[in-house]
C-alpha positions as CSV (number, residue, x, y, z in Angstrom):
1,X,0.0,0.0,0.0
2,X,1.3,3.4,-0.9
3,X,1.1,6.0,2.0
4,X,-1.3,8.9,1.7
5,X,1.4,11.4,1.8
6,X,2.3,10.4,-1.8
7,X,0.5,12.6,-4.3
8,X,-2.7,11.0,-5.9
9,X,-1.2,10.5,-9.4
10,X,2.0,9.2,-7.9
11,X,0.1,6.7,-5.8
12,X,-1.8,5.5,-8.8
13,X,1.2,5.2,-11.0
14,X,3.1,3.4,-8.3
15,X,0.3,0.8,-7.9
16,X,0.2,0.3,-11.6
17,X,4.0,-0.4,-11.6
18,X,3.4,-2.7,-8.7
19,X,1.0,-4.8,-10.7
20,X,3.3,-4.8,-13.7
21,X,6.5,-5.5,-12.1
22,X,5.6,-7.8,-9.1
23,X,7.5,-5.9,-6.5
24,X,7.9,-5.5,-2.8
25,X,7.3,-2.5,-0.9
26,X,9.5,-0.5,1.5
27,X,7.7,2.5,3.0
28,X,9.3,5.9,3.7
29,X,9.2,7.2,7.3
30,X,8.7,10.9,6.5
31,X,8.0,13.5,3.8
32,X,11.7,13.8,2.9
33,X,12.3,10.1,2.5
34,X,11.6,8.7,-0.9
35,X,9.4,5.5,-1.2
36,X,11.3,2.7,-2.8
37,X,9.7,-0.3,-4.4
38,X,12.3,-3.0,-5.2
39,X,12.1,-6.2,-7.4
40,X,12.1,-6.5,-11.1
41,X,11.6,-2.8,-11.3
42,X,12.8,0.0,-8.8
43,X,10.3,2.8,-8.3
44,X,11.2,5.9,-6.4
45,X,8.4,8.3,-5.4
46,X,10.4,11.5,-4.8
47,X,9.8,15.2,-5.5
48,X,13.4,15.7,-6.4
49,X,14.6,12.4,-8.1
50,X,18.3,12.3,-9.2
51,X,19.2,12.3,-12.9
52,X,21.0,8.9,-12.9
53,X,19.6,7.6,-16.2
54,X,16.3,6.5,-14.8
55,X,13.1,7.1,-16.7
56,X,11.4,10.1,-14.6
57,X,7.9,11.4,-15.0
58,X,6.8,14.9,-14.2
59,X,5.2,13.5,-11.1
60,X,8.6,13.0,-9.6
61,X,8.6,9.1,-10.0
62,X,11.7,7.5,-11.4
63,X,11.7,3.9,-12.7
64,X,14.9,1.9,-13.1
65,X,15.4,-1.7,-14.1
66,X,16.9,-3.8,-11.4
67,X,19.3,-5.3,-13.9
68,X,20.9,-2.0,-15.0
69,X,24.4,-2.9,-13.7
70,X,26.2,-5.0,-16.3
71,X,30.0,-5.6,-16.4
72,X,32.4,-8.5,-16.9
73,X,36.2,-9.1,-17.2
74,X,37.8,-12.4,-18.1
75,X,41.3,-13.7,-18.3
76,X,43.1,-16.6,-19.9
77,X,45.5,-18.2,-17.4
78,X,46.5,-21.4,-19.1
79,X,47.4,-22.8,-22.6
80,X,48.0,-20.9,-25.8
81,X,45.4,-20.0,-28.4
82,X,44.3,-21.6,-30.6
83,X,43.6,-24.5,-28.4
84,X,41.9,-27.8,-29.3
85,X,38.6,-26.2,-28.4
86,X,39.0,-23.2,-30.7
87,X,40.7,-24.7,-33.7
88,X,37.3,-24.7,-35.7
89,X,35.7,-21.3,-34.7
90,X,38.9,-19.5,-33.6
91,X,36.9,-18.0,-30.8
92,X,39.5,-16.9,-28.1
93,X,38.5,-18.9,-24.9
94,X,38.9,-17.7,-21.4
95,X,39.2,-19.7,-18.2
96,X,38.8,-17.3,-15.3
97,X,36.2,-14.5,-14.7
98,X,37.3,-11.7,-12.6
99,X,34.0,-9.8,-12.7
100,X,30.6,-10.8,-14.0
101,X,27.9,-8.5,-12.7
102,X,24.6,-9.8,-14.1
103,X,26.2,-13.0,-15.2
104,X,25.9,-12.2,-18.9
105,X,29.4,-13.4,-19.8
106,X,29.3,-17.2,-20.6
107,X,32.7,-18.4,-19.5
108,X,32.3,-21.8,-21.3
109,X,31.4,-20.3,-24.6
110,X,33.5,-17.1,-23.8
111,X,30.8,-14.9,-25.3
112,X,29.0,-11.9,-23.7
113,X,25.2,-11.7,-24.5
114,X,23.7,-8.4,-23.9
115,X,20.7,-8.3,-21.5
116,X,19.4,-5.0,-23.0
117,X,19.9,-2.4,-25.8
118,X,22.4,0.2,-24.9
119,X,25.8,1.7,-25.3
120,X,28.6,-0.7,-24.1
121,X,32.3,-0.3,-23.7
122,X,34.5,-3.3,-24.7
123,X,38.3,-3.7,-24.5
124,X,40.9,-6.5,-25.0
125,X,44.5,-7.2,-24.7
126,X,46.5,-10.1,-26.1
127,X,50.1,-11.0,-26.3
128,X,51.7,-13.1,-29.2
129,X,53.8,-16.2,-28.3
130,X,56.5,-16.3,-31.2
131,X,58.6,-13.9,-33.0
132,X,58.6,-14.0,-36.8
133,X,54.7,-14.2,-36.8
134,X,51.8,-11.7,-37.0
135,X,48.7,-11.9,-34.7
136,X,45.3,-10.4,-35.5
137,X,42.4,-10.4,-33.1
138,X,38.8,-9.1,-33.9
139,X,36.1,-8.1,-31.6
140,X,33.0,-9.8,-33.1
141,X,29.4,-8.6,-32.8
142,X,27.0,-11.5,-34.0
143,X,29.7,-12.9,-36.2
144,X,30.7,-9.6,-37.7
145,X,34.1,-8.1,-37.0
146,X,33.8,-4.5,-35.4
147,X,37.4,-3.7,-34.5
148,X,40.7,-5.4,-34.8
149,X,44.2,-5.5,-33.0
150,X,47.3,-6.2,-34.8
151,X,50.8,-7.1,-33.8
152,X,53.5,-8.0,-36.3
153,X,57.0,-7.0,-35.3
154,X,59.1,-10.0,-36.7
155,X,61.9,-9.4,-34.1
156,X,59.7,-9.3,-31.0
157,X,58.5,-12.3,-29.2
158,X,56.1,-11.1,-26.6
159,X,54.4,-8.2,-28.6
160,X,51.0,-7.0,-27.4
161,X,47.9,-6.1,-29.3
162,X,45.0,-4.1,-27.7
163,X,41.9,-2.1,-28.7
164,X,38.7,-0.7,-27.3
165,X,35.5,0.6,-28.5
166,X,32.0,2.1,-27.5
167,X,29.4,0.0,-29.3
168,X,25.7,0.2,-29.7
169,X,24.5,-3.3,-28.8
170,X,20.9,-4.7,-29.2
171,X,19.3,-7.0,-26.6
172,X,20.6,-10.6,-26.9
173,X,23.5,-9.5,-29.3
174,X,26.6,-11.6,-28.8
175,X,30.1,-10.2,-28.4
176,X,33.3,-12.2,-28.4
177,X,36.9,-12.4,-29.6
178,X,38.1,-14.2,-32.6
179,X,41.7,-15.0,-33.5
180,X,42.2,-14.3,-37.2
181,X,45.8,-15.3,-37.3
182,X,48.7,-16.2,-35.2
183,X,49.2,-17.6,-31.8
184,X,48.5,-16.0,-28.5
185,X,50.3,-16.4,-25.1
186,X,48.1,-18.2,-22.7
187,X,49.8,-18.5,-19.3
188,X,50.1,-15.8,-16.8
189,X,46.9,-14.1,-17.7
190,X,48.1,-12.0,-20.6
191,X,44.9,-12.2,-22.6
192,X,42.1,-10.2,-21.2
193,X,38.5,-9.4,-22.4
194,X,36.3,-6.8,-20.5
195,X,33.1,-4.9,-21.0
196,X,30.4,-3.0,-19.3
197,X,27.1,-1.2,-20.0
198,X,27.7,2.7,-20.2
199,X,23.9,3.5,-20.3
200,X,20.7,1.8,-21.6
201,X,18.8,3.0,-24.6
């Protein structure tokens, strides 16, 4: 139940959101404390809502998705790439997750699947194993290359290749790394892949 202190339209909208979201209610204790409804949706009934990317109405109600925080970071600690697992697809596989807020990075497949449409930041860093070779790594979005990193100094053994990008991603888009050529250093966590949601659209 929404307290009587909340304005009429605010109370009506909050109740509608309750029905649509299936949320639990936490009541404010006084006029200055916002009323927060938590669950699949987060509803704040406040006369001065903060501008943190939430959808805010003129009534002072801001609605935010509970799954708005998305971030991952993975490393490869063992074996070189390509491995037996990646010889066919040339997907770069990772064996340890450092961060996986929202659990949208599938470690087994080494693929990030976006939970919502938005602007995402991705970055990666890889190191080649041998001199006299060239490595090229592509950041893939739904099997299409978006950006590449290249290292080809023939006299350097442990040369690194890195890149990063801001990318518009649709819900359920898949983002992963593909080794186009060369061999990557596996041990000591030289290869990394990270990403996070900058803001939803």
